[in-house]
C-alpha positions as CSV (number, residue, x, y, z in Angstrom):
1,G,8.4,10.0,27.2
2,Q,7.8,9.1,24.0
3,K,4.3,8.9,22.7
4,V,2.7,5.5,21.9
5,N,0.2,5.3,19.0
6,P,-3.6,4.5,20.8
7,K,-3.2,1.1,18.1
8,T,-0.1,-0.1,19.4
9,I,-2.0,0.5,23.4
10,K,-5.2,-1.4,22.0
11,N,-2.9,-4.6,20.7
12,V,-1.3,-4.9,24.0
13,H,-4.1,-4.5,25.8
14,G,-5.9,-7.2,23.8
15,V,-3.2,-9.5,24.3
16,L,-2.8,-8.9,28.0
17,H,-6.5,-9.0,28.3
18,S,-6.9,-12.5,26.4
19,A,-4.3,-14.2,28.6
20,L,-6.2,-12.8,31.9
21,V,-9.3,-14.4,30.5
22,Q,-7.5,-17.8,30.5
23,A,-6.5,-17.1,34.1
24,V,-9.7,-16.7,35.3
25,R,-10.9,-19.6,33.8
26,C,-8.4,-21.7,35.6
27,G,-9.4,-19.9,38.5
28,Y,-5.8,-18.2,39.3
29,L,-7.9,-14.9,39.2
30,K,-11.6,-14.2,40.4
31,S,-12.2,-11.8,38.1
32,N,-9.9,-9.9,34.8
33,P,-8.1,-6.8,36.1
34,A,-7.8,-5.8,32.4
35,D,-11.6,-5.3,32.1
36,L,-10.8,-2.1,34.2
37,A,-8.4,-0.6,31.9
38,V,-9.6,2.9,30.5
39,L,-8.4,2.7,26.7
40,P,-7.4,5.8,24.6
41,K,-9.5,6.8,21.8
42,R,-8.0,5.7,18.4
43,T,-7.8,8.7,16.5
44,R,-7.9,8.6,12.6
45,A,-4.6,9.2,11.2
46,E,-4.0,12.3,8.8
47,I,-3.9,11.2,5.3
48,H,-1.4,13.0,3.0
49,V,-1.8,12.2,-1.0
50,L,-0.5,13.8,-4.5
51,D,-3.0,16.1,-5.7
52,S,-3.5,16.4,-9.2
53,A,-0.9,19.2,-9.6
54,K,1.6,17.2,-7.7
55,M,1.0,14.0,-9.1
56,A,1.9,15.5,-12.6
57,E,4.7,17.0,-11.1
58,F,5.7,13.8,-9.5
59,F,5.8,12.0,-12.9
60,K,8.4,14.6,-14.3
61,A,10.3,13.9,-11.1
62,I,10.9,10.5,-11.5
63,E,11.4,10.4,-15.2
64,G,14.7,8.2,-15.7
65,H,15.1,7.4,-12.3
66,R,16.2,3.7,-11.9
67,Y,13.4,2.8,-9.2
68,Q,11.0,4.8,-11.2
69,Y,8.4,1.9,-12.6
70,L,8.5,0.8,-9.2
71,Y,7.1,4.0,-7.8
72,L,4.7,4.3,-10.5
73,L,3.4,0.6,-10.2
74,D,2.8,1.6,-6.6
75,L,0.7,4.7,-7.7
76,F,-1.2,2.8,-9.9
77,T,-2.0,-0.4,-8.1
78,G,-1.7,0.6,-4.1
79,M,0.7,-2.5,-3.5
80,R,2.5,-2.3,-0.4
81,Q,6.4,-1.6,-0.7
82,S,7.3,-5.1,0.8
83,E,4.8,-6.3,-2.0
84,L,6.3,-4.6,-4.7
85,L,9.7,-5.7,-3.7
86,G,8.4,-9.6,-3.5
87,L,6.6,-9.1,-7.0
88,Q,8.0,-12.1,-9.6
89,W,7.1,-11.7,-13.1
90,Q,5.4,-15.2,-13.1
91,D,3.0,-12.7,-10.9
92,I,1.9,-11.1,-14.0
93,D,-0.5,-12.0,-16.5
94,F,0.0,-9.3,-19.7
95,E,-2.8,-10.6,-21.8
96,R,-5.2,-10.7,-19.0
97,K,-3.6,-7.3,-17.6
98,T,-3.8,-8.5,-14.1
99,L,-1.6,-8.9,-11.0
100,E,-1.4,-11.3,-8.4
101,V,-0.1,-10.1,-4.8
102,K,1.3,-13.3,-3.3
103,R,3.9,-12.8,-1.5
104,Q,6.2,-9.8,0.2
105,L,9.7,-9.5,0.9
106,Q,10.5,-8.2,4.7
107,Y,13.4,-7.5,6.5
108,L,13.2,-9.9,9.4
109,G,16.5,-8.7,11.1
110,Y,20.1,-10.0,10.9
111,S,19.4,-12.6,13.8
112,H,16.6,-14.0,12.1
113,G,17.7,-14.5,8.4
114,G,17.4,-11.2,6.9
115,Y,15.4,-10.7,4.2
116,Q,12.5,-13.3,3.6
117,Y,9.4,-14.0,1.7
118,T,6.2,-14.0,3.8
119,T,2.7,-14.2,2.9
120,P,1.4,-11.1,2.3
121,K,-0.2,-8.9,5.5
122,S,-4.0,-10.5,5.4
123,N,-2.4,-14.1,4.9
124,K,-4.5,-13.7,1.6
125,A,-3.5,-13.7,-1.8
126,R,-5.2,-10.8,-4.1
127,S,-5.9,-10.4,-7.7
128,I,-5.5,-6.7,-9.0
129,V,-7.0,-5.8,-12.5
130,L,-4.4,-3.2,-14.1
131,P,-5.0,-0.1,-15.5
132,D,-3.0,0.5,-18.8
133,R,-0.5,2.9,-17.3
134,A,0.5,-0.1,-15.0
135,V,0.9,-2.6,-17.7
136,E,2.9,0.1,-19.8
137,A,5.2,0.5,-16.4
138,L,5.6,-3.3,-16.2
139,R,6.5,-3.2,-19.7
140,R,9.1,-0.6,-19.6
141,Q,10.7,-2.2,-16.4
142,R,10.8,-6.0,-17.9
143,A,13.1,-3.9,-21.3
144,L,15.3,-2.0,-18.8
145,Q,15.8,-5.1,-16.5
146,N,16.7,-7.1,-20.1
147,E,19.4,-4.3,-20.5
148,M,20.9,-5.0,-17.2
149,K,20.9,-8.6,-17.9
150,L,22.7,-8.3,-21.3
151,A,25.3,-5.5,-20.0
152,L,26.4,-7.9,-16.8
153,G,26.3,-11.2,-18.9
154,E,26.9,-14.1,-16.9
155,A,27.0,-12.1,-13.6
156,W,23.6,-11.4,-13.7
157,S,21.7,-13.7,-11.3
158,N,17.8,-13.2,-10.7
159,P,17.0,-16.9,-9.8
160,D,13.6,-16.0,-8.3
161,G,12.3,-13.8,-11.3
162,L,12.2,-10.7,-9.3
163,V,10.5,-7.5,-11.1
164,F,12.3,-5.1,-9.4
165,T,16.2,-6.1,-8.7
166,N,19.2,-4.0,-8.6
167,E,22.0,-4.2,-11.7
168,L,23.2,-7.4,-10.1
169,G,19.6,-9.0,-10.1
170,E,19.6,-8.8,-6.5
171,H,16.4,-7.8,-4.8
172,L,16.3,-4.2,-3.9
173,K,16.3,-3.3,-0.1
174,H,13.4,-1.1,1.9
175,D,15.5,1.9,3.2
176,V,17.5,2.4,-0.4
177,V,14.0,2.7,-2.1
178,Y,12.7,4.5,0.7
179,R,15.4,7.0,0.9
180,N,15.4,7.9,-2.9
181,L,11.8,8.5,-3.0
182,K,11.9,11.0,0.4
183,R,14.8,13.1,-1.8
184,I,12.2,13.1,-4.7
185,F,9.4,14.2,-2.2
186,A,11.7,16.7,-0.9
187,A,12.8,18.2,-4.0
188,M,9.3,18.8,-4.9
189,G,8.5,20.6,-1.7
190,V,6.6,17.8,0.2
191,P,9.1,16.7,2.5
192,D,6.8,15.3,4.8
193,L,5.4,12.7,2.4
194,R,6.3,8.7,2.8
195,F,6.2,5.9,0.5
196,H,3.1,4.7,2.0
197,D,1.4,7.7,0.7
198,L,1.7,6.5,-2.8
199,R,-0.7,3.7,-1.8
200,H,-2.8,6.6,0.0
201,S,-2.8,8.5,-3.4
202,Y,-4.1,5.5,-5.1
203,A,-7.1,4.8,-2.8
204,V,-7.8,8.5,-3.2
205,L,-7.6,8.7,-7.0
206,S,-9.6,5.3,-7.4
207,L,-12.4,6.6,-5.0
208,Q,-12.7,9.9,-6.9
209,S,-12.5,8.0,-10.4
210,G,-15.9,6.2,-9.4
211,C,-14.4,2.8,-8.2
212,D,-16.7,1.3,-5.7
213,I,-15.5,0.6,-2.3
214,K,-15.8,-3.1,-2.4
215,T,-13.2,-3.0,-5.6
216,V,-10.8,-0.6,-3.9
217,Q,-10.8,-2.9,-0.6
218,E,-10.0,-5.9,-2.2
219,N,-7.2,-4.5,-4.7
220,L,-5.6,-2.6,-1.2
221,G,-6.1,-6.1,0.5
222,H,-7.8,-4.2,3.5
223,Y,-9.7,-7.2,5.5
224,A,-12.9,-5.5,5.3
225,A,-14.5,-2.7,3.4
226,A,-15.5,-0.7,6.6
227,F,-11.9,-0.5,7.3
228,T,-11.1,1.3,4.0
229,L,-14.1,3.6,4.6
230,D,-13.2,4.6,7.8
231,T,-9.3,5.4,6.4
232,Y,-10.9,7.4,3.6
233,G,-14.1,8.6,4.8
234,H,-13.3,12.1,4.3
235,V,-13.3,11.2,0.4
236,T,-16.6,9.2,0.4
237,E,-18.1,11.9,2.1
238,Q,-17.1,14.5,-0.5
239,M,-18.4,12.1,-3.4
240,R,-21.5,11.6,-1.4
241,R,-22.2,15.3,-1.8
242,E,-21.1,15.5,-5.1
243,G,-23.7,12.5,-5.8
244,A,-26.2,14.9,-4.2
245,E,-25.5,17.4,-6.6
246,K,-25.8,15.3,-9.6
247,I,-29.5,14.2,-8.4
248,N,-30.4,18.0,-8.2
249,R,-28.9,18.5,-11.4
250,F,-30.8,15.8,-12.7
251,L,-33.9,16.6,-11.4
252,D,-33.4,20.4,-12.3
253,K,-33.5,18.9,-15.6
254,L,-36.6,17.0,-15.3
255,G,-38.4,20.5,-14.2
256,T,-39.5,18.8,-10.5
257,G,-38.1,21.5,-8.2
C-alpha cells in the first residue's frame, strides 16, 4: 500500500487520543488504548532550494512570463501560494514598503463552493517589510494589470482588487500557476522542485543574508521560531560554523592566539 506520512499518522493519533481521553472521563473505558500506540519517528523533509546559480537562471527563465511577478514576489517574501492568489492591492503600502497577509484563496472542492477566501494558515494576519526587489515586482505587476484592464475595457472585472489575475480580471487557479512553474523548473533541469520550494528558497536566502530567526519566522507565518529552526536547521548550523570562523579571524587580528 501507499506509505503514509509520519506527521499524518501523528495527527490522526492525536485526534483519536483526545476522543478516548473523554471516553475515559465519562467512564466508558478504564484506560486509553491509544496510550499504547507506537508512533513513527518524524523524519525531517529534505529541503530543495534554488542556489545562487540556479536563482540567476530562474530570473532569466521567467522573464516575460505571464506569472513572472507572482513567482518573483514568492521568492522575495516567502508567501504561500494561496496567500499570493488571495493578495489584494489594499494589502500593500508602497510608501512604507509593507505587505499585510490577511487571507488566502483556497480551493475547497466543488461541493463546498469551489474557491473561497479563508484566514491565513496560522489564523493570524502578519506584516512583511518588503525588500526593494519585491516592491519593484509589485509596481510592474500593477502596470501589467492596468494594460490588461485597458485592453479589455468594460469586460474587465476584478471586484476584490486582486493583485494577480488572468486577462479578464478573474482570480488565478492553483493548478494552472503550479503547472506553469513546473514547466519552467523542468526546462532548467530541476524538475523535482515544487512551488513551495520558492518559499524554502526565500527562507534560506534570508538566513544566509544574516536575518535573525525571529524575523524569518514572522515573515513566513510559522507559529514558533522553534519550528523555523527545525525546518532550516542545516542552514543555521552552517551559519554557526561561519560565525565561529569570524570569531577566529577577529581574535587572530587582536593577536590573542
